PDB file of N, CA, C and O in Angstrom:
ATOM      1  N   ASN A   1     129.784  60.801 126.359  1.00  0.00           N
ATOM      2  CA  ASN A   1     129.657  62.221 125.992  1.00  0.00           C
ATOM      3  C   ASN A   1     130.571  63.182 125.399  1.00  0.00           C
ATOM      4  O   ASN A   1     131.728  63.233 125.817  1.00  0.00           O
ATOM      5  N   LEU A   2     130.168  63.962 124.453  1.00  0.00           N
ATOM      6  CA  LEU A   2     130.908  64.336 124.071  1.00  0.00           C
ATOM      7  C   LEU A   2     131.570  66.157 125.041  1.00  0.00           C
ATOM      8  O   LEU A   2     132.535  66.901 124.864  1.00  0.00           O
ATOM      9  N   THR A   3     130.896  66.151 125.592  1.00  0.00           N
ATOM     10  CA  THR A   3     131.645  67.744 126.774  1.00  0.00           C
ATOM     11  C   THR A   3     132.551  66.456 127.268  1.00  0.00           C
ATOM     12  O   THR A   3     133.725  66.349 126.913  1.00  0.00           O
ATOM     13  N   GLN A   4     131.932  65.535 128.078  1.00  0.00           N
ATOM     14  CA  GLN A   4     132.877  65.065 128.264  1.00  0.00           C
ATOM     15  C   GLN A   4     134.399  64.605 128.360  1.00  0.00           C
ATOM     16  O   GLN A   4     135.291  64.557 129.206  1.00  0.00           O
ATOM     17  N   ARG A   5     134.162  64.245 126.807  1.00  0.00           N
ATOM     18  CA  ARG A   5     135.333  63.379 126.461  1.00  0.00           C
ATOM     19  C   ARG A   5     136.373  65.503 126.191  1.00  0.00           C
ATOM     20  O   ARG A   5     137.541  65.755 126.486  1.00  0.00           O
ATOM     21  N   TRP A   6     135.444  66.381 125.653  1.00  0.00           N
ATOM     22  CA  TRP A   6     135.954  67.618 124.969  1.00  0.00           C
ATOM     23  C   TRP A   6     136.826  68.337 126.437  1.00  0.00           C
ATOM     24  O   TRP A   6     137.949  68.840 126.471  1.00  0.00           O
ATOM     25  N   PHE A   7     136.033  68.187 127.322  1.00  0.00           N
ATOM     26  CA  PHE A   7     136.500  69.283 128.704  1.00  0.00           C
ATOM     27  C   PHE A   7     138.489  68.939 129.191  1.00  0.00           C
ATOM     28  O   PHE A   7     139.363  69.733 129.537  1.00  0.00           O
ATOM     29  N   PRO A   8     138.522  67.453 128.992  1.00  0.00           N
ATOM     30  CA  PRO A   8     139.963  67.303 129.445  1.00  0.00           C
ATOM     31  C   PRO A   8     140.996  67.603 128.607  1.00  0.00           C
ATOM     32  O   PRO A   8     142.127  67.804 129.051  1.00  0.00           O
ATOM     33  N   LEU A   9     140.656  67.673 127.092  1.00  0.00           N
ATOM     34  CA  LEU A   9     141.192  68.517 126.293  1.00  0.00           C
ATOM     35  C   LEU A   9     141.477  69.983 126.230  1.00  0.00           C
ATOM     36  O   LEU A   9     142.536  70.430 125.792  1.00  0.00           O
ATOM     37  N   VAL A  10     140.485  70.721 126.687  1.00  0.00           N
ATOM     38  CA  VAL A  10     140.538  72.250 127.512  1.00  0.00           C
ATOM     39  C   VAL A  10     141.712  72.409 127.866  1.00  0.00           C
ATOM     40  O   VAL A  10     142.596  73.093 127.350  1.00  0.00           O
ATOM     41  N   GLN A  11     141.730  71.507 129.122  1.00  0.00           N
ATOM     42  CA  GLN A  11     142.551  71.564 130.345  1.00  0.00           C
ATOM     43  C   GLN A  11     144.029  71.225 129.853  1.00  0.00           C
ATOM     44  O   GLN A  11     144.884  71.918 130.405  1.00  0.00           O
ATOM     45  N   THR A  12     144.530  70.246 128.875  1.00  0.00           N
ATOM     46  CA  THR A  12     145.900  70.190 128.735  1.00  0.00           C
ATOM     47  C   THR A  12     146.306  70.920 127.782  1.00  0.00           C
ATOM     48  O   THR A  12     147.508  71.012 127.534  1.00  0.00           O
ATOM     49  N   ASN A  13     145.042  71.796 126.837  1.00  0.00           N
ATOM     50  CA  ASN A  13     145.622  72.666 126.172  1.00  0.00           C
ATOM     51  C   ASN A  13     145.985  74.334 126.834  1.00  0.00           C
ATOM     52  O   ASN A  13     146.709  75.184 126.317  1.00  0.00           O
ATOM     53  N   ASN A  14     145.215  74.422 128.119  1.00  0.00           N
ATOM     54  CA  ASN A  14     145.937  75.957 128.773  1.00  0.00           C
ATOM     55  C   ASN A  14     146.103  75.086 129.965  1.00  0.00           C
ATOM     56  O   ASN A  14     145.069  74.828 130.582  1.00  0.00           O
ATOM     57  N   PRO A  15     147.190  74.601 130.387  1.00  0.00           N
ATOM     58  CA  PRO A  15     147.389  74.200 131.416  1.00  0.00           C
ATOM     59  C   PRO A  15     147.553  75.385 132.419  1.00  0.00           C
ATOM     60  O   PRO A  15     147.308  74.957 133.547  1.00  0.00           O
ATOM     61  N   SER A  16     147.940  76.984 132.443  1.00  0.00           N
ATOM     62  CA  SER A  16     147.820  77.701 133.453  1.00  0.00           C
ATOM     63  C   SER A  16     146.698  77.926 133.787  1.00  0.00           C
ATOM     64  O   SER A  16     146.671  78.679 134.761  1.00  0.00           O
ATOM     65  N   ALA A  17     145.494  77.550 133.346  1.00  0.00           N
ATOM     66  CA  ALA A  17     144.341  78.443 133.393  1.00  0.00           C
ATOM     67  C   ALA A  17     144.029  77.242 134.570  1.00  0.00           C
ATOM     68  O   ALA A  17     144.488  76.110 134.722  1.00  0.00           O
ATOM     69  N   VAL A  18     142.865  78.170 135.444  1.00  0.00           N
ATOM     70  CA  VAL A  18     141.784  77.414 136.932  1.00  0.00           C
ATOM     71  C   VAL A  18     140.545  76.892 136.046  1.00  0.00           C
ATOM     72  O   VAL A  18     139.852  77.716 135.449  1.00  0.00           O
ATOM     73  N   PHE A  19     140.290  75.593 135.971  1.00  0.00           N
ATOM     74  CA  PHE A  19     138.946  75.285 135.299  1.00  0.00           C
ATOM     75  C   PHE A  19     137.898  74.705 136.126  1.00  0.00           C
ATOM     76  O   PHE A  19     138.340  73.937 136.981  1.00  0.00           O
ATOM     77  N   ALA A  20     136.759  74.840 136.116  1.00  0.00           N
ATOM     78  CA  ALA A  20     135.889  74.266 137.114  1.00  0.00           C
ATOM     79  C   ALA A  20     134.795  73.488 136.276  1.00  0.00           C
ATOM     80  O   ALA A  20     134.168  74.045 135.374  1.00  0.00           O
ATOM     81  N   TYR A  21     134.620  72.261 136.605  1.00  0.00           N
ATOM     82  CA  TYR A  21     133.402  71.626 136.023  1.00  0.00           C
ATOM     83  C   TYR A  21     132.568  71.084 136.990  1.00  0.00           C
ATOM     84  O   TYR A  21     132.851  70.636 138.101  1.00  0.00           O
ATOM     85  N   GLU A  22     131.150  71.217 136.231  1.00  0.00           N
ATOM     86  CA  GLU A  22     129.798  70.763 137.143  1.00  0.00           C
ATOM     87  C   GLU A  22     128.885  70.161 136.175  1.00  0.00           C
ATOM     88  O   GLU A  22     128.166  70.706 135.338  1.00  0.00           O
ATOM     89  N   GLU A  23     128.991  69.406 136.346  1.00  0.00           N
ATOM     90  CA  GLU A  23     127.377  68.979 135.942  1.00  0.00           C
ATOM     91  C   GLU A  23     126.526  69.278 136.344  1.00  0.00           C
ATOM     92  O   GLU A  23     126.581  69.513 137.551  1.00  0.00           O
ATOM     93  N   PHE A  24     124.993  69.503 135.545  1.00  0.00           N
ATOM     94  CA  PHE A  24     124.237  70.558 135.882  1.00  0.00           C
ATOM     95  C   PHE A  24     122.820  69.676 136.252  1.00  0.00           C
ATOM     96  O   PHE A  24     122.809  68.511 135.854  1.00  0.00           O
ATOM     97  N   ASP A  25     122.056  69.997 136.727  1.00  0.00           N
ATOM     98  CA  ASP A  25     120.854  69.525 137.290  1.00  0.00           C
ATOM     99  C   ASP A  25     119.894  69.810 135.831  1.00  0.00           C
ATOM    100  O   ASP A  25     119.746  70.908 135.295  1.00  0.00           O
ATOM    101  N   THR A  26     119.448  68.817 135.484  1.00  0.00           N
ATOM    102  CA  THR A  26     118.922  68.606 133.908  1.00  0.00           C
ATOM    103  C   THR A  26     117.392  69.294 134.463  1.00  0.00           C
ATOM    104  O   THR A  26     116.768  69.913 133.601  1.00  0.00           O
ATOM    105  N   SER A  27     116.787  69.209 135.825  1.00  0.00           N
ATOM    106  CA  SER A  27     115.400  69.742 135.848  1.00  0.00           C
ATOM    107  C   SER A  27     115.417  71.196 135.706  1.00  0.00           C
ATOM    108  O   SER A  27     114.563  71.412 134.846  1.00  0.00           O
ATOM    109  N   SER A  28     115.865  72.199 136.036  1.00  0.00           N
ATOM    110  CA  SER A  28     115.964  73.591 136.281  1.00  0.00           C
ATOM    111  C   SER A  28     115.729  74.122 134.935  1.00  0.00           C
ATOM    112  O   SER A  28     116.218  73.479 134.006  1.00  0.00           O
ATOM    113  N   PRO A  29     115.200  74.968 134.724  1.00  0.00           N
ATOM    114  CA  PRO A  29     114.560  75.889 133.605  1.00  0.00           C
ATOM    115  C   PRO A  29     115.494  76.953 133.301  1.00  0.00           C
ATOM    116  O   PRO A  29     115.562  78.130 133.654  1.00  0.00           O
ATOM    117  N   ILE A  30     116.428  75.971 132.298  1.00  0.00           N
ATOM    118  CA  ILE A  30     117.323  77.308 132.064  1.00  0.00           C
ATOM    119  C   ILE A  30     117.749  76.213 130.833  1.00  0.00           C
ATOM    120  O   ILE A  30     117.730  74.982 130.843  1.00  0.00           O
ATOM    121  N   SER A  31     118.212  77.353 129.575  1.00  0.00           N
ATOM    122  CA  SER A  31     118.258  76.699 127.931  1.00  0.00           C
ATOM    123  C   SER A  31     119.005  76.105 127.720  1.00  0.00           C
ATOM    124  O   SER A  31     118.954  75.703 126.557  1.00  0.00           O
ATOM    125  N   LYS A  32     120.183  75.596 128.526  1.00  0.00           N
ATOM    126  CA  LYS A  32     120.420  74.371 127.816  1.00  0.00           C
ATOM    127  C   LYS A  32     119.538  72.991 128.521  1.00  0.00           C
ATOM    128  O   LYS A  32     119.416  72.136 127.644  1.00  0.00           O
ATOM    129  N   ASN A  33     119.042  72.647 129.544  1.00  0.00           N
ATOM    130  CA  ASN A  33     118.361  71.756 129.634  1.00  0.00           C
ATOM    131  C   ASN A  33     116.761  71.524 128.755  1.00  0.00           C
ATOM    132  O   ASN A  33     116.077  70.500 128.745  1.00  0.00           O
ATOM    133  N   TRP A  34     116.452  72.983 127.993  1.00  0.00           N
ATOM    134  CA  TRP A  34     116.037  72.713 126.811  1.00  0.00           C
ATOM    135  C   TRP A  34     116.669  71.734 125.816  1.00  0.00           C
ATOM    136  O   TRP A  34     116.244  70.670 125.368  1.00  0.00           O
ATOM    137  N   ILE A  35     117.375  72.150 125.683  1.00  0.00           N
ATOM    138  CA  ILE A  35     117.977  71.409 124.370  1.00  0.00           C
ATOM    139  C   ILE A  35     118.736  69.856 124.651  1.00  0.00           C
ATOM    140  O   ILE A  35     119.215  68.949 123.969  1.00  0.00           O
ATOM    141  N   TYR A  36     118.536  70.145 125.968  1.00  0.00           N
ATOM    142  CA  TYR A  36     119.039  68.498 126.014  1.00  0.00           C
ATOM    143  C   TYR A  36     117.995  67.322 126.088  1.00  0.00           C
ATOM    144  O   TYR A  36     118.022  66.148 125.719  1.00  0.00           O
ATOM    145  N   LYS A  37     117.040  68.141 126.732  1.00  0.00           N
ATOM    146  CA  LYS A  37     115.363  67.587 126.664  1.00  0.00           C
ATOM    147  C   LYS A  37     114.992  67.211 125.293  1.00  0.00           C
ATOM    148  O   LYS A  37     114.859  66.106 124.768  1.00  0.00           O
ATOM    149  N   THR A  38     114.848  68.481 124.819  1.00  0.00           N
ATOM    150  CA  THR A  38     114.085  68.445 122.552  1.00  0.00           C
ATOM    151  C   THR A  38     115.263  67.945 122.216  1.00  0.00           C
ATOM    152  O   THR A  38     114.981  67.125 121.342  1.00  0.00           O
ATOM    153  N   PHE A  39     116.557  67.931 122.390  1.00  0.00           N
ATOM    154  CA  PHE A  39     117.323  67.341 120.853  1.00  0.00           C
ATOM    155  C   PHE A  39     118.102  66.158 121.959  1.00  0.00           C
ATOM    156  O   PHE A  39     118.849  65.389 121.353  1.00  0.00           O
ATOM    157  N   GLY A  40     118.050  66.017 122.881  1.00  0.00           N
ATOM    158  CA  GLY A  40     119.182  65.201 123.451  1.00  0.00           C
ATOM    159  C   GLY A  40     120.778  65.585 123.114  1.00  0.00           C
ATOM    160  O   GLY A  40     121.779  64.874 123.031  1.00  0.00           O
ATOM    161  N   ALA A  41     120.600  66.827 122.979  1.00  0.00           N
ATOM    162  CA  ALA A  41     121.980  67.331 122.980  1.00  0.00           C
ATOM    163  C   ALA A  41     122.350  68.102 124.200  1.00  0.00           C
ATOM    164  O   ALA A  41     121.615  68.826 124.871  1.00  0.00           O
ATOM    165  N   ASP A  42     124.237  67.691 124.467  1.00  0.00           N
ATOM    166  CA  ASP A  42     124.585  68.356 125.202  1.00  0.00           C
ATOM    167  C   ASP A  42     124.862  69.859 125.163  1.00  0.00           C
ATOM    168  O   ASP A  42     125.242  70.507 124.188  1.00  0.00           O
ATOM    169  N   ALA A  43     124.637  70.238 126.235  1.00  0.00           N
ATOM    170  CA  ALA A  43     125.195  71.972 126.211  1.00  0.00           C
ATOM    171  C   ALA A  43     125.422  72.211 127.464  1.00  0.00           C
ATOM    172  O   ALA A  43     125.062  71.708 128.529  1.00  0.00           O
ATOM    173  N   LEU A  44     126.304  73.354 127.038  1.00  0.00           N
ATOM    174  CA  LEU A  44     127.355  73.998 128.389  1.00  0.00           C
ATOM    175  C   LEU A  44     127.377  75.205 128.453  1.00  0.00           C
ATOM    176  O   LEU A  44     127.156  75.879 127.446  1.00  0.00           O
ATOM    177  N   THR A  45     127.752  75.979 130.113  1.00  0.00           N
ATOM    178  CA  THR A  45     128.182  77.293 129.971  1.00  0.00           C
ATOM    179  C   THR A  45     129.362  76.868 130.086  1.00  0.00           C
ATOM    180  O   THR A  45     129.706  75.782 130.552  1.00  0.00           O
ATOM    181  N   PHE A  46     130.456  78.246 129.399  1.00  0.00           N
ATOM    182  CA  PHE A  46     132.067  78.194 129.293  1.00  0.00           C
ATOM    183  C   PHE A  46     131.679  79.566 129.805  1.00  0.00           C
ATOM    184  O   PHE A  46     130.891  80.300 129.210  1.00  0.00           O
ATOM    185  N   GLU A  47     132.328  79.888 131.032  1.00  0.00           N
ATOM    186  CA  GLU A  47     132.345  81.589 131.805  1.00  0.00           C
ATOM    187  C   GLU A  47     134.162  81.533 132.229  1.00  0.00           C
ATOM    188  O   GLU A  47     134.841  80.629 132.715  1.00  0.00           O
ATOM    189  N   MET A  48     134.485  82.830 131.821  1.00  0.00           N
ATOM    190  CA  MET A  48     135.333  83.336 131.761  1.00  0.00           C
ATOM    191  C   MET A  48     135.674  84.265 132.910  1.00  0.00           C
ATOM    192  O   MET A  48     134.891  85.197 133.089  1.00  0.00           O
ATOM    193  N   ASP A  49     136.884  84.142 133.843  1.00  0.00           N
ATOM    194  CA  ASP A  49     136.649  85.572 134.754  1.00  0.00           C
ATOM    195  C   ASP A  49     137.004  86.136 133.999  1.00  0.00           C
ATOM    196  O   ASP A  49     137.709  85.852 133.031  1.00  0.00           O
ATOM    197  N   ASP A  50     136.221  87.733 134.586  1.00  0.00           N
ATOM    198  CA  ASP A  50     136.384  89.440 134.396  1.00  0.00           C
ATOM    199  C   ASP A  50     137.688  89.522 134.527  1.00  0.00           C
ATOM    200  O   ASP A  50     137.514  90.602 133.963  1.00  0.00           O
ATOM    201  N   GLU A  51     138.747  89.466 134.694  1.00  0.00           N
ATOM    202  CA  GLU A  51     140.561  89.680 135.528  1.00  0.00           C
ATOM    203  C   GLU A  51     141.067  88.987 134.256  1.00  0.00           C
ATOM    204  O   GLU A  51     142.099  89.399 133.726  1.00  0.00           O
ATOM    205  N   LEU A  52     140.561  88.221 133.876  1.00  0.00           N
ATOM    206  CA  LEU A  52     141.654  88.036 132.435  1.00  0.00           C
ATOM    207  C   LEU A  52     141.762  88.588 131.534  1.00  0.00           C
ATOM    208  O   LEU A  52     140.747  89.184 131.173  1.00  0.00           O
ATOM    209  N   SER A  53     143.313  88.752 130.445  1.00  0.00           N
ATOM    210  CA  SER A  53     143.695  89.527 129.987  1.00  0.00           C
ATOM    211  C   SER A  53     143.010  89.121 128.460  1.00  0.00           C
ATOM    212  O   SER A  53     142.740  87.944 128.219  1.00  0.00           O
ATOM    213  N   MET A  54     142.782  90.105 127.550  1.00  0.00           N
ATOM    214  CA  MET A  54     142.094  89.310 126.550  1.00  0.00           C
ATOM    215  C   MET A  54     143.065  88.440 125.940  1.00  0.00           C
ATOM    216  O   MET A  54     142.634  87.377 125.491  1.00  0.00           O
ATOM    217  N   ASP A  55     144.296  88.687 125.839  1.00  0.00           N
ATOM    218  CA  ASP A  55     145.175  88.045 125.163  1.00  0.00           C
ATOM    219  C   ASP A  55     145.054  86.300 125.746  1.00  0.00           C
ATOM    220  O   ASP A  55     145.095  85.521 124.793  1.00  0.00           O
ATOM    221  N   THR A  56     144.965  85.851 126.638  1.00  0.00           N
ATOM    222  CA  THR A  56     144.695  84.682 127.833  1.00  0.00           C
ATOM    223  C   THR A  56     142.912  84.300 127.251  1.00  0.00           C
ATOM    224  O   THR A  56     142.593  83.138 127.003  1.00  0.00           O
ATOM    225  N   ILE A  57     142.084  85.267 127.132  1.00  0.00           N
ATOM    226  CA  ILE A  57     140.948  84.554 126.799  1.00  0.00           C
ATOM    227  C   ILE A  57     141.040  84.120 125.619  1.00  0.00           C
ATOM    228  O   ILE A  57     140.594  82.974 125.567  1.00  0.00           O
ATOM    229  N   GLU A  58     141.527  84.610 124.328  1.00  0.00           N
ATOM    230  CA  GLU A  58     141.733  84.560 122.859  1.00  0.00           C
ATOM    231  C   GLU A  58     142.244  83.330 123.148  1.00  0.00           C
ATOM    232  O   GLU A  58     141.340  82.498 123.230  1.00  0.00           O
ATOM    233  N   GLN A  59     143.373  82.866 123.343  1.00  0.00           N
ATOM    234  CA  GLN A  59     143.940  81.916 123.622  1.00  0.00           C
ATOM    235  C   GLN A  59     143.135  80.778 124.170  1.00  0.00           C
ATOM    236  O   GLN A  59     143.169  79.596 123.829  1.00  0.00           O
ATOM    237  N   ILE A  60     142.441  81.333 125.038  1.00  0.00           N
ATOM    238  CA  ILE A  60     141.878  79.690 125.344  1.00  0.00           C
ATOM    239  C   ILE A  60     140.306  79.624 124.471  1.00  0.00           C
ATOM    240  O   ILE A  60     139.724  78.539 124.463  1.00  0.00           O
ATOM    241  N   ALA A  61     139.972  80.255 124.094  1.00  0.00           N
ATOM    242  CA  ALA A  61     138.668  79.810 123.178  1.00  0.00           C
ATOM    243  C   ALA A  61     138.991  80.112 121.919  1.00  0.00           C
ATOM    244  O   ALA A  61     137.930  80.425 121.378  1.00  0.00           O
ATOM    245  N   ARG A  62     139.896  80.195 121.125  1.00  0.00           N
ATOM    246  CA  ARG A  62     140.581  79.632 120.378  1.00  0.00           C
ATOM    247  C   ARG A  62     141.273  78.025 120.301  1.00  0.00           C
ATOM    248  O   ARG A  62     141.181  77.070 119.531  1.00  0.00           O
ATOM    249  N   SER A  63     141.796  78.247 121.202  1.00  0.00           N
ATOM    250  CA  SER A  63     142.536  76.292 121.823  1.00  0.00           C
ATOM    251  C   SER A  63     141.088  75.282 121.804  1.00  0.00           C
ATOM    252  O   SER A  63     140.796  74.210 121.273  1.00  0.00           O
ATOM    253  N   SER A  64     140.406  76.238 122.663  1.00  0.00           N
ATOM    254  CA  SER A  64     138.567  75.636 123.173  1.00  0.00           C
ATOM    255  C   SER A  64     138.089  75.090 121.865  1.00  0.00           C
ATOM    256  O   SER A  64     137.748  73.915 121.734  1.00  0.00           O
ATOM    257  N   ALA A  65     138.070  76.141 120.714  1.00  0.00           N
ATOM    258  CA  ALA A  65     137.223  75.937 119.281  1.00  0.00           C
ATOM    259  C   ALA A  65     137.703  74.772 118.922  1.00  0.00           C
ATOM    260  O   ALA A  65     136.972  73.789 118.799  1.00  0.00           O
ATOM    261  N   GLN A  66     139.057  74.744 118.701  1.00  0.00           N
ATOM    262  CA  GLN A  66     139.943  73.687 117.709  1.00  0.00           C
ATOM    263  C   GLN A  66     139.387  71.999 118.817  1.00  0.00           C
ATOM    264  O   GLN A  66     138.444  71.254 118.549  1.00  0.00           O
ATOM    265  N   SER A  67     139.945  71.929 119.495  1.00  0.00           N
ATOM    266  CA  SER A  67     139.937  71.138 120.746  1.00  0.00           C
ATOM    267  C   SER A  67     138.239  70.222 119.847  1.00  0.00           C
ATOM    268  O   SER A  67     138.046  69.234 119.139  1.00  0.00           O
ATOM    269  N   LEU A  68     137.406  71.308 120.459  1.00  0.00           N
ATOM    270  CA  LEU A  68     135.667  70.662 119.930  1.00  0.00           C
ATOM    271  C   LEU A  68     135.721  70.429 118.585  1.00  0.00           C
ATOM    272  O   LEU A  68     135.517  69.278 118.198  1.00  0.00           O
ATOM    273  N   MET A  69     136.013  71.507 117.605  1.00  0.00           N
ATOM    274  CA  MET A  69     136.212  70.957 115.918  1.00  0.00           C
ATOM    275  C   MET A  69     136.984  69.730 115.809  1.00  0.00           C
ATOM    276  O   MET A  69     136.561  68.992 114.919  1.00  0.00           O
ATOM    277  N   THR A  70     138.042  69.270 116.482  1.00  0.00           N
ATOM    278  CA  THR A  70     138.895  67.914 116.184  1.00  0.00           C
ATOM    279  C   THR A  70     138.072  66.938 116.756  1.00  0.00           C
ATOM    280  O   THR A  70     137.812  65.865 116.212  1.00  0.00           O
ATOM    281  N   LEU A  71     137.596  67.358 118.019  1.00  0.00           N
ATOM    282  CA  LEU A  71     136.410  66.029 118.452  1.00  0.00           C
ATOM    283  C   LEU A  71     135.069  65.789 117.622  1.00  0.00           C
ATOM    284  O   LEU A  71     134.652  64.643 117.785  1.00  0.00           O
ATOM    285  N   LEU A  72     134.065  66.789 116.537  1.00  0.00           N
ATOM    286  CA  LEU A  72     133.581  66.571 115.920  1.00  0.00           C
ATOM    287  C   LEU A  72     134.062  66.100 114.853  1.00  0.00           C
ATOM    288  O   LEU A  72     133.419  65.152 114.401  1.00  0.00           O
ATOM    289  N   LEU A  73     135.072  66.449 114.209  1.00  0.00           N
ATOM    290  CA  LEU A  73     135.493  65.924 113.085  1.00  0.00           C
ATOM    291  C   LEU A  73     135.649  64.349 113.241  1.00  0.00           C
ATOM    292  O   LEU A  73     135.118  63.699 112.341  1.00  0.00           O
ATOM    293  N   GLU A  74     136.288  63.643 114.235  1.00  0.00           N
ATOM    294  CA  GLU A  74     136.521  62.455 114.403  1.00  0.00           C
ATOM    295  C   GLU A  74     135.121  61.998 115.084  1.00  0.00           C
ATOM    296  O   GLU A  74     135.398  60.906 115.580  1.00  0.00           O
ATOM    297  N   GLU A  75     134.225  62.181 115.266  1.00  0.00           N
ATOM    298  CA  GLU A  75     132.633  61.987 115.297  1.00  0.00           C
ATOM    299  C   GLU A  75     132.443  61.571 113.917  1.00  0.00           C
ATOM    300  O   GLU A  75     132.505  60.386 113.591  1.00  0.00           O
ATOM    301  N   LYS A  76     132.207  62.542 113.073  1.00  0.00           N
ATOM    302  CA  LYS A  76     131.672  62.219 111.527  1.00  0.00           C
ATOM    303  C   LYS A  76     132.546  61.035 110.916  1.00  0.00           C
ATOM    304  O   LYS A  76     132.116  60.084 110.263  1.00  0.00           O
ATOM    305  N   ASN A  77     134.023  61.331 111.312  1.00  0.00           N
ATOM    306  CA  ASN A  77     134.423  60.038 110.709  1.00  0.00           C
ATOM    307  C   ASN A  77     134.104  58.731 110.825  1.00  0.00           C
ATOM    308  O   ASN A  77     134.279  57.809 110.028  1.00  0.00           O
ATOM    309  N   LYS A  78     133.556  58.749 112.036  1.00  0.00           N
ATOM    310  CA  LYS A  78     133.042  57.071 112.475  1.00  0.00           C
ATOM    311  C   LYS A  78     131.859  56.890 112.014  1.00  0.00           C
ATOM    312  O   LYS A  78     131.524  55.726 111.795  1.00  0.00           O
ATOM    313  N   VAL A  79     130.873  58.019 111.731  1.00  0.00           N
ATOM    314  CA  VAL A  79     129.502  57.952 110.914  1.00  0.00           C
ATOM    315  C   VAL A  79     129.705  57.386 109.046  1.00  0.00           C
ATOM    316  O   VAL A  79     128.932  56.856 108.248  1.00  0.00           O
ATOM    317  N   GLN A  80     130.715  57.706 108.994  1.00  0.00           N
ATOM    318  CA  GLN A  80     130.886  57.719 107.492  1.00  0.00           C
ATOM    319  C   GLN A  80     131.707  56.227 107.515  1.00  0.00           C
ATOM    320  O   GLN A  80     132.108  55.727 106.464  1.00  0.00           O
TER     321      GLN A  80
END
């Protein structure tokens, strides 16, 4: 699944950050479960520590978005 392929990239691109990865219970009443049940799509919660500097948050956010886009473009190219 895309999320499981994406998360290691986020970790690799941000080696000084500490990440926790948890599978979610698909029976709990939260929005990402609705997305999963309705569309069969992965959903995730991406939380950051309140104590992180804005520069660190921006770095993690940018690198995370870039690696996700790389994976999405790879998937798109497989389909074409």
